[in-house]
C-alpha positions in Angstrom: 29.0 18.6 -27.3 25.9 20.4 -28.4 22.5 19.8 -26.9 19.6 20.6 -29.2 15.9 19.8 -28.6 16.7 17.0 -26.1 19.2 15.0 -28.2 23.0 15.1 -28.4 24.1 16.0 -31.9 27.2 17.0 -33.8 30.6 16.9 -32.1 30.1 13.5 -30.4 31.7 10.4 -31.5 29.8 7.1 -31.5 31.7 6.1 -28.3 30.7 9.3 -26.6 27.1 8.7 -27.6 27.2 5.1 -26.4 28.7 6.2 -23.1 26.0 8.9 -22.6 23.4 6.3 -23.5 24.9 3.8 -21.0 25.0 6.4 -18.2 21.4 7.4 -18.9 20.3 3.8 -18.9 22.2 3.1 -15.6 20.6 6.1 -14.0 17.1 5.1 -15.2 17.7 1.6 -13.9 18.7 2.8 -10.4 15.7 5.1 -10.3 13.4 2.2 -11.3 15.0 -0.1 -8.7 14.5 2.6 -6.0 10.9 3.2 -7.0 10.3 -0.6 -7.0 11.8 -0.9 -3.5 9.7 2.0 -2.2 6.6 0.5 -3.7 7.2 -2.9 -2.2 7.8 -1.3 1.3 4.6 0.7 1.0 2.7 -2.4 -0.2 4.0 -4.5 2.8 3.1 -1.7 5.2 -0.4 -1.4 3.7 -0.8 -5.2 4.0 0.1 -5.0 7.7 -2.4 -2.1 8.2 -5.1 -4.0 6.4 -4.5 -7.1 8.6 -4.7 -5.0 11.7 -7.9 -3.4 10.4 -9.5 -6.7 9.7 -8.5 -8.0 13.1 -10.1 -5.0 14.7 -13.3 -5.4 12.7 -13.5 -9.0 13.6 -13.2 -8.1 17.3 -15.8 -5.4 17.0 -18.1 -7.9 15.3 -17.7 -10.3 18.1 -18.4 -7.5 20.7 -21.6 -6.6 18.8 -22.7 -10.2 18.9 -22.1 -10.4 22.6 -24.0 -7.2 23.2 -26.9 -8.3 21.0 -27.1 -11.5 23.0 -27.1 -9.6 26.3 -29.8 -7.3 25.1 -31.9 -10.3 24.0 -31.3 -11.9 27.4 -32.5 -8.8 29.2 -35.6 -8.6 27.0 -36.3 -12.3 27.9 -35.9 -11.6 31.6 -38.3 -8.6 31.4 -40.8 -10.7 29.6 -40.6 -13.3 32.3 -41.1 -10.7 35.0 -44.2 -9.3 33.3 -45.8 -12.8 33.0 -45.5 -13.5 36.8 
């Protein structure tokens, strides 16, 4: 077998070429499947992180609402004391 400029050439039978092509395709297929699996795992992990982040943001938003209400209540109490 001779390898010239990225392609098998003279000295290979059609069966040898088909076998080499089959092996290359099988290798590529396994690599693609591995990459797809890794992508799906990362995507799922990112979805979980995003859900956690959204939950945290919703909690913080609720805390801000409560603090704003308390600040408003304190302001109302001060206004009532000043008018007495």
